[in-house]
C-alpha positions in Angstrom: -27.5 14.4 -16.1 -29.0 11.4 -17.7 -28.1 9.9 -21.1 -30.5 9.0 -23.8 -30.6 5.5 -22.4 -31.7 6.8 -19.0 -28.3 6.1 -17.3 -26.8 8.8 -15.1 -23.9 10.5 -16.8 -20.9 12.1 -15.0 -17.8 13.9 -16.0 -15.7 11.6 -13.9 -16.2 8.5 -11.8 -13.7 7.8 -9.0 -13.5 4.2 -7.7 -12.3 4.1 -4.1 -12.5 6.2 -0.9 -9.0 6.0 0.6 -6.5 8.9 0.6 -6.5 9.1 -3.2 -10.2 8.6 -3.9 -11.3 11.0 -1.2 -8.9 13.7 -2.5 -9.9 13.1 -6.1 -13.7 13.3 -5.5 -13.3 16.5 -3.3 -11.1 18.3 -5.8 -13.2 17.2 -8.9 -16.3 18.6 -7.2 -14.4 21.8 -6.2 -13.4 22.2 -9.9 -17.1 22.1 -11.0 -17.0 18.6 -12.4 -20.0 16.3 -12.1 -18.3 13.5 -10.1 -19.4 10.2 -8.6 -17.4 8.2 -6.1 -18.0 4.5 -5.7 -16.8 2.6 -2.7 -17.2 -1.0 -1.6 -17.0 -0.1 2.1 -19.7 1.5 4.2 -17.6 4.7 4.7 -14.4 6.5 3.6 -11.0 5.2 4.7 -9.8 2.7 2.0 -7.2 0.5 3.6 -7.8 2.1 6.9 -11.4 1.2 6.8 -10.8 -2.5 6.0 -7.6 -3.2 8.0 -9.0 -2.9 11.6 -6.9 -5.7 13.1 -5.3 -5.0 16.5 -1.9 -3.3 16.1 -2.6 -1.9 12.6 -0.5 1.3 12.4 1.2 3.4 9.8 5.0 3.3 9.5 5.2 7.0 8.3 5.0 9.7 11.0 1.4 10.8 11.5 2.1 14.5 10.8 3.5 13.6 7.4 0.9 10.9 6.6 -1.8 13.5 6.1 -3.1 15.9 3.5 -1.2 19.1 2.8 -3.5 20.9 0.5 -5.4 23.0 3.1 -3.5 24.8 5.9 -6.8 25.2 7.8 -7.3 21.4 7.6 -3.8 20.9 9.1 -4.6 23.3 11.9 -8.0 21.6 12.6 -6.5 18.2 13.4 -4.0 17.3 16.1 -2.3 13.9 15.8 -1.9 12.3 19.2 0.9 9.8 18.5 4.1 9.8 16.5 2.9 6.8 14.5 -0.8 6.8 14.2 -2.9 3.7 14.7 -5.8 2.6 12.4 -8.6 4.1 14.5 -6.9 7.6 14.5 -6.1 7.5 10.8 -9.7 6.4 10.0 -11.1 9.1 12.3 -8.9 11.7 10.4 -10.3 10.6 7.0 -13.8 10.8 8.3 -13.0 14.3 9.6 -11.9 15.3 6.1 -15.0 13.8 4.6 -17.2 15.7 7.1 -15.3 19.0 6.7 -15.6 19.1 2.9 -19.0 17.3 2.7 -17.4 14.7 0.4 -19.9 11.8 1.2 -22.7 13.5 -0.7 -20.8 12.6 -3.9 -20.3 8.9 -3.0 -22.2 5.6 -3.3 -21.1 3.4 -0.4 -21.4 -0.3 0.0 -21.3 -0.6 -3.7 -18.7 -2.6 -5.6 -17.7 -1.9 -9.2 -17.9 -5.2 -11.1 -17.2 -4.1 -14.7 -16.3 -1.1 -16.8 -16.5 -0.8 -20.6 -15.4 1.9 -23.0 -17.7 2.8 -25.9 -15.7 3.7 -29.1 -18.6 5.7 -30.6 -19.3 8.0 -27.6 -15.9 7.9 -25.9 -17.7 7.2 -22.7 -17.2 4.6 -20.0 -20.1 2.5 -18.6 -19.3 1.5 -15.0 -21.4 -1.4 -13.6 -21.9 -2.3 -9.9 -23.0 -5.2 -7.8 -26.3 -3.4 -7.2 -27.2 -4.2 -10.8 -27.0 -0.6 -12.0 -24.7 1.4 -14.3 -23.5 4.9 -14.8 -21.8 6.6 -17.8 -18.8 8.9 -17.5 -16.3 10.6 -19.8 -13.4 9.7 -17.5 -12.9 7.0 -14.9 -10.2 7.1 -12.2 -9.3 3.9 -10.4 -8.1 4.7 -6.9 -8.5 1.1 -5.8 -5.3 0.8 -3.7 -2.1 -1.0 -3.9 -2.9 -3.4 -1.0 -6.6 -3.9 -1.2 -7.2 -7.3 -2.8 -6.6 -9.9 0.0 -5.2 -13.4 -0.8 -7.0 -16.4 0.6 -4.4 -19.2 0.6 -5.3 -22.4 -1.1 -4.9 -24.8 1.8 -6.7 -28.1 1.7 -9.6 -28.3 4.2 -9.7 -24.6 5.0 -13.5 -24.6 4.7 -13.8 -27.4 7.2 -12.5 -25.5 10.3 -15.1 -25.4 13.0 -13.5 -22.5 15.0 -13.3 -18.8 14.2 -11.6 -17.8 10.9 -10.3 -14.3 10.6 -8.5 -12.2 8.0 -6.4 -9.3 9.0 -7.5 -7.4 5.9 -11.2 -7.9 6.8 -11.2 -7.8 10.6 -14.6 -7.5 12.1 -15.6 -4.0 13.1 -16.8 -5.1 16.5 -13.4 -6.7 17.3 -12.6 -10.2 18.4 -12.0 -11.5 22.0 -9.3 -14.2 22.0 -9.0 -14.4 25.8 -8.1 -17.9 26.9 -8.2 -19.2 23.3 -5.6 -21.1 21.2 -4.8 -18.9 18.3 -2.9 -19.6 15.0 -1.5 -16.8 12.9 -0.6 -17.7 9.3 1.7 -15.2 7.7 4.6 -13.0 8.9 4.4 -9.9 6.7 3.5 -6.5 8.1 0.0 -7.5 9.3 1.1 -10.7 11.0 4.0 -9.0 12.7 1.8 -6.2 14.0 -1.2 -8.3 15.1 0.7 -11.2 16.8 2.0 -9.4 19.9 -1.5 -8.0 20.7 -3.1 -11.4 20.3 -0.4 -12.9 22.5 -1.5 -10.7 25.4 -4.8 -12.4 25.7 -4.5 -15.8 24.1 -4.0 -18.9 26.1 -1.5 -20.0 23.3 -0.3 -18.3 20.1 1.4 -20.2 17.3 2.9 -18.2 14.4 3.2 -20.1 11.1 6.1 -18.6 9.1 7.1 -19.4 5.6 9.3 -16.5 4.9 10.7 -14.4 7.7 10.9 -10.6 7.3 13.1 -8.0 8.9 11.2 -5.9 11.4 12.4 -2.7 13.1 11.0 -1.4 16.4 8.4 1.3 16.3 9.2 3.4 19.3 5.8 5.0 19.3 4.8 7.6 21.9 2.4 10.6 22.2 3.6 13.9 20.8 4.6 16.3 23.5 3.0 19.7 23.6 6.3 21.3 22.8 6.6 19.0 19.7 3.1 19.8 18.7 3.9 23.5 18.8 7.0 23.0 16.8 5.1 21.0 14.2 2.5 23.7 13.9 5.1 26.4 13.5 7.2 24.5 10.9 4.6 22.5 9.0 5.0 24.5 5.8 8.8 23.9 5.8 8.3 20.2 6.6 6.0 19.9 3.6 8.4 21.7 1.3 11.1 19.2 2.3 8.8 16.4 1.4 7.2 17.5 -1.9 10.2 16.4 -4.1 11.9 14.1 -1.6 12.7 10.5 -2.5 10.0 9.0 -0.2 7.8 12.2 0.1 8.9 12.6 3.8 11.3 15.2 5.3 13.9 12.5 6.4 16.9 12.2 4.0 19.6 9.5 4.1 23.1 10.3 5.3 24.9 11.6 2.2 28.0 9.5 2.8 28.2 6.0 1.5 28.4 3.3 4.1 31.9 2.1 3.4 33.2 5.6 3.2 32.4 6.2 6.9 34.6 5.1 9.8 33.1 2.1 11.6 32.2 4.1 14.7 30.2 6.6 12.6 28.5 3.8 10.7 27.4 2.2 14.0 26.2 5.5 15.4 24.2 6.2 12.3 22.5 2.8 12.3 21.9 3.0 16.1 20.2 6.3 15.6 17.9 5.2 12.8 17.1 1.9 14.7 16.1 3.9 17.7 14.1 6.4 15.6 12.2 3.3 14.3 9.9 2.8 11.4 11.0 2.6 7.7 13.7 5.2 8.3 16.1 2.3 9.0 15.8 1.4 5.3 17.6 4.5 4.3 20.4 5.0 6.7 23.0 5.1 3.9 22.4 6.2 0.3 23.8 3.0 -1.1 22.4 0.3 1.2 19.7 -0.7 -1.4 22.1 -0.8 -4.3 25.5 -2.0 -3.0 25.6 -5.5 -1.4 28.6 -4.6 0.8 26.7 -1.6 2.2 23.6 -3.8 2.6 25.6 -6.4 4.5 26.6 -3.8 7.0 23.0 -2.9 7.7 21.8 -6.5 7.6 24.4 -7.7 10.1 23.5 -4.8 12.5 19.8 -5.7 12.3 20.5 -9.4 12.8 22.5 -8.8 15.9 19.6 -6.8 17.3 17.2 -9.6 16.6 19.5 -12.2 18.3 19.8 -9.9 21.3 16.0 -9.8 21.6 15.2 -13.6 21.3 16.4 -15.8 24.1 16.3 -19.1 22.1 19.1 -19.1 19.6 17.3 -21.6 17.3 14.1 -19.5 17.3 16.2 -16.4 16.5 17.8 -18.2 13.6 14.4 -19.1 12.2 13.2 -15.5 12.5 16.2 -14.1 10.5 15.7 -14.0 6.7 18.3 -15.8 4.6 16.7 -15.3 1.2 16.9 -11.5 0.5 19.0 -8.4 1.2 17.6 -6.3 4.0 15.1 -3.8 2.8 14.4 -5.4 -0.5 11.2 -6.8 0.9 9.3 -4.0 2.7 10.8 -3.7 6.2 8.1 -4.2 8.8 7.7 -2.3 12.0 6.7 -3.8 15.3 6.0 -3.3 19.0 7.5 -6.3 20.8 7.3 -8.9 18.0 10.7 -10.6 18.6 10.4 -10.4 22.4 7.0 -12.1 22.1 8.7 -15.4 21.3 10.3 -15.4 24.8 6.9 -16.1 26.3 6.1 -19.7 27.2 2.7 -19.7 25.5 4.1 -18.4 22.1 5.7 -20.7 19.5 6.9 -20.5 16.0 6.4 -23.1 13.2 8.9 -22.9 10.4 6.9 -23.9 7.3 10.0 -24.5 5.2 10.8 -27.4 7.5 7.3 -28.3 8.6 4.8 -27.3 5.9 1.0 -27.2 6.4 -0.6 -30.2 4.9 -4.2 -29.4 5.7 -6.6 -27.6 7.9 -8.9 -29.9 9.9 -12.2 -29.1 11.7 -10.1 -28.8 14.9 -6.9 -27.1 13.8 -3.9 -27.4 11.5 -2.1 -30.5 10.4 1.6 -30.0 9.5 4.0 -32.6 8.0 4.9 -33.5 11.6 1.8 -33.1 13.9 -1.7 -32.0 14.4 -2.2 -28.7 16.3 -5.6 -27.8 17.7 -6.8 -24.2 17.6 -9.9 -22.2 18.4 -9.0 -19.3 16.1 -7.1 -19.1 12.8 -5.9 -15.7 11.6 -4.9 -15.4 8.0 -2.3 -12.6 7.6 -1.5 -13.8 4.1 -1.1 -10.5 2.2 -2.5 -9.1 -1.0 -2.5 -9.4 -4.7 -0.5 -6.1 -4.7 -0.5 -3.2 -7.1 -2.8 -4.7 -9.8 -5.1 -7.1 -8.0 -8.0 -4.9 -7.3 -8.0 -3.4 -10.8 -7.7 -6.8 -12.5 -10.6 -8.1 -10.5 -12.8 -5.4 -12.2 -11.0 -6.2 -15.5 -12.0 -3.1 -17.5 -12.7 -3.5 -21.2 -11.1 -0.8 -23.3 -11.0 0.1 -26.9 -11.8 -2.6 -29.4 -12.9 -4.9 -26.6 -9.5 -5.4 -25.1 -9.5 -6.7 -21.6 -7.0 -5.5 -19.0 -6.1 -9.1 -18.1 -5.0 -9.5 -21.7 -3.2 -6.2 -21.9 -1.2 -7.2 -18.7 -0.7 -10.8 -19.7 3.1 -10.3 -20.0 3.2 -7.8 -17.1 1.7 -4.4 -16.7 2.6 -1.7 -19.2 1.7 1.9 -18.3 2.8 5.4 -19.0 3.7 7.1 -15.7 1.3 4.7 -14.1 -1.6 6.8 -15.1 -2.3 5.7 -18.6 -2.6 2.3 -20.2 -2.6 2.0 -24.0 -5.9 0.7 -25.3 -7.8 2.2 -22.3 -8.8 5.8 -23.3 -10.1 8.2 -20.6 -9.1 5.7 -17.9 -6.6 6.5 -15.2 -5.0 4.3 -12.5 -3.5 6.1 -9.5 -1.1 5.0 -6.8 -0.5 1.8 -8.7 2.0 0.0 -10.9 4.4 2.4 -12.6 4.4 5.0 -9.8 6.4 5.2 -6.6 3.3 4.3 -4.7 4.3 2.0 -1.8 7.8 3.4 -1.9 6.6 6.8 -0.8 4.4 8.6 1.7 1.0 7.7 0.2 -0.8 10.8 1.5 1.4 13.3 -0.5 1.7 10.7 -3.3 -2.1 10.7 -3.6 -2.3 14.5 -3.8 0.3 14.5 -6.6 -1.5 11.7 -8.5 -4.9 13.3 -8.4 -3.7 16.8 -9.0 -2.0 15.6 -12.2 -5.0 13.6 -13.4 -7.5 16.4 -12.8 -5.2 18.9 -14.5 -5.2 16.7 -17.6 -9.0 16.3 -17.4 -9.4 20.1 -17.2 -7.0 20.5 -20.1 -9.2 18.2 -22.2 -12.4 20.0 -21.2 -10.9 23.4 -22.0 -9.8 22.3 -25.4 -12.8 20.2 -26.5 -10.8 17.0 -26.2 -13.1 13.9 -25.6 -10.5 11.1 -25.8 -7.1 10.9 -24.2 -5.0 7.7 -24.3 -1.4 6.8 -23.4 0.8 6.3 -26.5 2.1 2.7 -26.8 5.6 3.8 -27.4 5.6 6.1 -24.4 4.3 3.3 -22.2 6.9 0.9 -23.4 9.6 3.4 -22.8 8.4 4.1 -19.3 8.0 0.4 -18.5 11.5 -0.3 -19.8 12.8 2.6 -17.6 11.1 1.1 -14.5 12.8 -2.2 -15.1 16.2 -0.5 -15.8 16.0 1.5 -12.6 14.9 -1.6 -10.5 17.8 -3.7 -12.0 20.2 -1.1 -10.7 19.2 -2.0 -7.1 19.1 -5.0 -4.9 15.3 -5.1 -4.9 15.2 -7.5 -7.8 17.0 -10.1 -5.7 14.0 -10.7 -3.5 10.9 -12.7 -4.3 8.6 -10.0 -3.0 5.1 -8.7 -3.6 6.8 -5.8 -5.4 7.3 -8.4 -8.2 4.0 -10.2 -7.6 6.0 -13.2 -6.3 3.4 -14.0 -3.7 0.6 -14.7 -6.2 0.8 -18.0 -8.1 0.9 -17.6 -11.8 1.4 -13.8 -11.7 4.0 -12.5 -14.2 7.1 -11.4 -12.1 7.8 -7.8 -13.0 9.0 -5.1 -10.6 5.9 -3.0 -10.4 6.7 0.3 -8.5 8.9 3.0 -9.8 11.9 2.9 -7.5 13.7 6.0 -8.8 12.3 8.2 -6.0 9.2 10.3 -5.6 11.0 13.5 -6.4 12.4 12.3 -9.7 9.0 10.8 -10.6 7.2 14.0 -9.8 9.6 16.0 -12.0 9.0 13.7 -14.9 5.2 14.1 -14.4 5.7 17.9 -14.2 7.6 17.9 -17.5 4.9 15.8 -19.2 2.2 18.3 -18.2 4.3 21.4 -19.0 5.2 19.9 -22.4 1.5 19.5 -23.4 1.2 15.7 -22.7 3.4 14.4 -25.5 3.1 10.8 -24.1 -0.7 10.8 -24.8 -2.9 11.0 -27.8 -5.5 13.7 -27.4 -8.4 13.8 -29.9 -11.9 15.1 -30.4 
């Protein structure tokens, strides 16, 4: 359909083609909506399209990190490994796009540059870097929590004559570092995952670490045929356990608090979760993220494991965090990260003692020395949760900009609605469990809820829906209250935006659990959307 101005008009525009965007476009089309998906990448995949660096792998078990809406889809795909790597996850999402012919609704290699709401028509105009625009009654931003990379402001960075790489924008053709001197700046999840693989081929690898993170081994392996059969037979039960679980996975914590267990049982529980690997270690005990004494027990166990892996006691001490309780920054997962530092050609630079002063044409100058490199890898993280949406900076009712609305921190209702921005929905973002949960099932919940509201509006002749300011304030206060009841607020993490200079420090995800959040969303829908103003 074209408007009077000759612009294509849609019922809903979805920005993004990751788990959430792909699901939203497919289900909007299936519901009979005229839908357009817009994606900056050349294909579907979202974070799994862009993050192609060696070692990129999900820390949620593959059979859980997948869509649940179609039993036939589940049966059509067999995951090969317990924790899937980027190529397999990307192949899975391409399989979904092929199976449901979703690409026909997308414009790829197209970046949204602006979005403006028209008060008179209650329509959004969405503009792209191709110089065109479309109109839509509703717009859904599925732009991802970790999709806006940070380029550190280091003097001289543009003078380096070697190869510059970003983990978040790794070349599709790959990179050969054989025989080269490689620097990795950053020790978050990406840096911890990529470094051991680079160390295999590099002549020398130097890791530049400002803030150490806790990392848990990822004991990955292929699923056995017996396990595959069990998964197929029990998939529905596995999903049922996950739908209202705290992290949208079927793995609960032990129900007994850490200090209420005998020491031998505590040690056995931690050993089991350490060996199971992945983020499961962050929920051994129900109180480890809210009680410092319980957290200390888990922290001391993990630190003993790290010291046992690293031969040099001084290097081990540098690799152990001293600035946050364990788990209050996202626990990383690795394959041989700590052991890597036992190799003669691998070294660690502690930037708290020896900061980078500048990047030169030949390498990196620290406060103490000049180090020459052929390759510099930036694993420097993301402007998390709000970065991608703020880059677009939508203009809502009465000309208000999102940057201005979020100047004192983001305010949303259930994460979906932002006062002053009618007919606009943000998913998997601030105000939702998002990164605290399995994002595959989280994406289904988010888009099911948004599309149900859109269908409610269409069925009742409603042309404008907007979060009530008082509802958003109440929800945002609730987010803060829940977070302050945990240890998470004691860490300068990207959960609070602490990794972005000038960003207002507010705990952005909902940490009360996916199940509790989902029940709140269910109640909102069943109650007729009292937290929103619906009008014709």
